C-alpha distance (Angstrom), angle and dihedral (degrees) to the residues before:
residue distance angle dihedral
M1 . . .
P2 3.86 . .
A3 3.73 114.8 .
A4 3.78 139.8 176.3
F5 3.78 134.4 -173.0
S6 3.83 118.4 -117.3
A7 3.71 89.5 -119.3
E8 3.93 89.1 59.2
L9 3.86 88.8 54.1
S10 3.75 99.8 44.3
G11 3.73 111.8 100.5
R12 3.86 95.6 16.8
R13 3.69 116.7 136.1
V14 3.87 117.4 -108.6
V15 3.75 116.1 -144.7
D16 3.88 131.3 -172.6
S17 3.82 123.8 -127.4
R18 3.82 90.3 -83.2
G19 3.81 92.7 52.4
D20 3.87 96.2 -107.1
L21 3.78 114.6 146.0
L22 3.75 114.4 -110.6
G23 3.89 95.8 175.4
T24 3.74 142.1 -88.4
I25 3.82 133.5 -58.3
I26 3.79 111.4 -108.1
D27 3.82 98.6 171.2
L28 3.86 147.8 -15.9
F29 3.75 132.0 -111.7
I30 3.79 110.0 -133.7
D31 3.76 129.2 -173.1
D32 3.78 104.0 -121.2
V33 3.82 91.4 -150.9
S34 3.83 103.8 44.2
G35 3.79 97.6 23.4
N36 3.87 89.7 -131.1
V37 3.77 118.8 146.2
L38 3.82 105.0 -117.4
G39 3.72 100.7 -177.9
L40 3.77 152.4 -19.5
L41 3.79 122.3 -103.6
I42 3.76 108.0 -142.8
E43 3.77 131.7 -166.6
L44 3.84 102.6 -144.2
D45 3.77 123.7 -125.0
A46 3.85 114.2 -103.3
G47 3.79 112.0 -79.7
L48 3.73 98.6 21.8
D49 3.80 119.3 125.8
A50 3.76 111.7 -143.4
T51 3.87 90.1 -158.8
L52 3.77 90.0 66.6
L53 3.93 92.1 55.2
P54 3.82 125.5 86.1
W55 3.84 96.1 -120.2
S56 3.70 135.2 80.0
T57 3.78 127.4 -105.3
F58 3.75 136.5 -130.5
G59 3.71 108.4 -157.0
E60 3.68 106.5 -48.6
H61 3.79 95.2 -22.4
L62 3.84 132.2 89.2
V63 3.83 119.5 -119.1
V64 3.84 113.1 -150.5
P65 3.80 116.4 -172.1
T66 3.87 115.3 -125.3
E67 3.79 88.2 -119.2
E68 3.84 87.0 71.8
V69 3.87 92.3 59.7
A70 3.80 111.4 104.5
S71 3.78 98.4 176.4
I72 3.75 144.5 -18.6
D73 3.86 125.7 -141.2
E74 3.87 123.0 123.1
D75 3.84 85.7 -27.2
I76 3.78 133.9 31.7
H77 3.85 108.3 -112.3
L78 3.77 119.9 -154.1
N79 3.84 128.6 -151.3
R80 3.79 93.0 -122.9
């Protein structure tokens, strides 16, 4: 089973399905009962408006559910 530490993901670029940069991961949302990672907390790239994106926000940061992650390599690639 593939795995990564949160410190390895923090600071990684998050790109949409077209390869456009959305921002960088600053933290993870973790279910405190199950321990499952529920989402990625993303600091948006300059000039992007979170209200125009399909995901919710937490303060000034974007929250992307883990179901939206297509793949992880040097960048985090989203399904859309």
